[in-house]
N, C-alpha and C positions, 0 to 999 in steps of 0.2 A: 504494499500500500504506500509505504514511504517513497519507494522507487517511482511509483506511478505519479505521485504528487510532485516529485522532483522533476520528472520529465515534463509534466504539464506547466510547471513554473518556468522551466527553461524555454519551453515553446512560447509561452506568453511574453517572456522577456525578449525573445528574438522578434516577435511580431511588433511589440511596442518600439523596439530599437529600430526596426525597419521603417516604422511610421515617422519617427523623429529624425531619421537620417535621410529622408527623402530629399533628392537633389533639387534645389530651387531652379526655376527656368532662368537662364541668363538672358538679359535684355540689354542690348548695346545702345548706349547713348552716343550717337554719332553727332559730331559737331565740327564745323570748319572755322568756327570763331576761336582762334587761337590767340586772342589779344584780351587785355583787361576790358571790363571786369570779369569776363567769362573764363579766362585763364590768366592767373596773376603770378604763377610760379610753378614749381614742381608739385603737381597734384593739388593745386589750390586755385580758387576762383569760383565763380557762380556755377559753372558746369559741374564741378566737383561737389559744391554745396548741394546742388540739386540731386545728384546721385546719392549723396549721404542721406538726405531727407527721405528720398524714395525707398532706399534700403531699410531705413528705420521703420517707415510706415508699412513696408511689405512684410516685415516680421518673418522672413524666411521663405515666403512664397516665391519671390523673384530675387535675382541677383543683378543689380544694375551696375554695368561697367562702362566707363567713359572711354571713347575712342575718338581722338582728335585726328581728323583727316583733311586733306585739301578738298576744296569744293569739287574739283574735277574727279577725284576718286569717289567722293560721296555720290556724284551723279552716276558714276559707273556701277556702284553697289546697288543703287535704287533705279537703275535704268528702266526696268519693266514697270515699276510703280510710276515713274515720271511719264512713261509712254501710255499710261492708262491701261495696261494689260493685266493688272493684278486686282484682287487676289486670286491665285490659283496654286496648284501644287508646286509650281516652280518658283514661287515668290517667297522669300524669307519674310517672316512676320514677327520677328523678335528684336524689333528696333524702335527707336524714337529719335526725333531730331528737335532739339530746342533752339530758341532765339531766332526763328525764321518767320517768313511771311508768305501767304498764299501767292503773292504777285512776284515772287522771286525765282521763277523758272522751274518750279517743281511740278507743274501741271502742263503737260504738252499733249496729252491724249485727249479723247473726247469727253472725259469726265474726271472729276475730282474724286479719287479713291482713297482719301485720307480722312482722318479725324483731326480737328484743329482745336487747341485749347489756348486761349489768350493768356499771355504771361505778364507783360508790362508794356507801357508806351515808351517809345524811344524816338530819336530823330537824327538827322544828319546835320551837323553844324559845319559852317565854313570858317576856317581859321586863317588869319592873315596877320601882318605886322601892324602895330599901332601907328607906326611912322609912315605907313603907306596910305595914300588917299583912297585906296580901293575900298568900296563898300558893296557887299553882296546883296542884291535885291532879287535876282532871278538868274537862270543860266546865261541869259544874254549879257549880264553885267561882267561875265568872265571873258567876253570876246576880246581878243588881242592880249590875253593874259596867259600865264603858265600855271597850270594846276597840277599838284601832286595827288595822284590817285593810288588805289590799291590794285595790284595786278590781279586780273581775273574778275574784277568787279565791274558791273555796268551801272552807269549813273543816268537816270531819266532826265531828258532834256539837255544834258551836257554832252553825251557821247555823239549825238547827231551833229553838234557844232564842232566837236573834235574831228569827226569824219570829214567835215567840210573845210577843215583847216582853220577855222575861226578861233579855236582854243587849242593851245599846246598842252598836251597831257604827258606828264612823266610819272611812270609807275614805280612803286616800291612794294616791298613785302611786309613792312611793319608800319603801323600807324605812327608810332613814335618817331621812326626815321623820317616820315613825311613832315612831321612838326618841326624836326631839326632842319629840314630843307627850307622851311619858311623862315626860321630864326637866322639862317645864314644868307637869306635873301636869294636863294637859288630859284625859288618859285614864288609866285604871287600869293597863292593860298593852297590849302589842302582841305579835304573833306573827310570827316570821320564821324562815327557815332557819338552822340552827346554823352552817353553813358561812359564811353571810353575816355573822352576828354575830361570828364569830371574825375574819373579815377586817376588819370595821369597827373592832373593838376594838384591832387592831394598826395600822391604816393611816389611820383618820379622826382627825385631830388633836383635834377638838372632843369626839368621843365618847370617845376615849382619855383625854382630860383629865378627863372626868366619869364614868369607868368605875366608880369607887367608889360612885356614887350609884345604880347599876343593879343589880338583882337578877335573875339568870338562874335560872329554875325548874329544879329537879332533875328534876321530872316533865315529860317531853316530851309535846307534844300528839300527835305521831305520829313514828314511826321508819319510814324507807322506804329503798328502794334506788333510786337514780337510774340509769336506763337510757338507752341510745341506741337509738332507734326508726328503722327503715328498712323499705322495701318488701320483702315476702316473696320477691320475685323476685331481690333483690340479694345473693345468697350470695357473689358476688365481692367486694362491699364489706365484707361481714361478716368475711371472711377477713382483709382488710386491717386492719379495726378491731381485731380480736382480737390483732393484733401490737403494738398501741399500749399502753404502760404508763400508762393513765389515772390510776390511783391515785398514781403518782409525780408526774404533772403537778399533781394536786390538792395533794399534800403540799408541792410547791415553791411553788405560788401562795399557800397559806395560811401558809407560812413567811416570806413577804416582809414 
């Protein structure tokens, strides 16, 4: 009898152990925003804050992992989604993309096959020198000027003028580098997210020290809402995401 009870106890132990050891589903957080406030250092920044908050809320059901990739590679990973061919058996559905907008080239097929969750409102600010008479009012005000842009980024209303040779555009790989081009008077202005500029003015020693030399345009190039994008099949993830106070995470990061 004692032997039978021991076997039953061992069996129950294995069953409960199997339940508690169940492997959580890995969800990849793809992001091509590799600049502040989204990435501020090694495994730090808003994208990592978001992953931490989601993992805490998931309580073992999912394992959210950050994957910082160039936009071109992200487009390759999500090609079938972008082309409107998903979901089907050939489409990976274990991903999400934060800080993006529906108008930023993720929908090229006949329909929008994503779920979208608004995160926070951001904008593009034009930065120039205080000593320069240049004042940004619209893309036309950049005619005859030199603009520092980000490689691979498209700018509404500006790129058309660049293509016609009315604006000279010099591209860089980092927003901070473009600000330095303004400071040494290599370009007239640069364009970057307001959230990024706010972070750099507080946390980058060199830019902070030279802040009085920089003029931030009152007129924004664009105002937009950053969203979190995920497959239309993942309503389970959307429910989890909706419980995360992202605006609070943003405020904390920008206040640092």
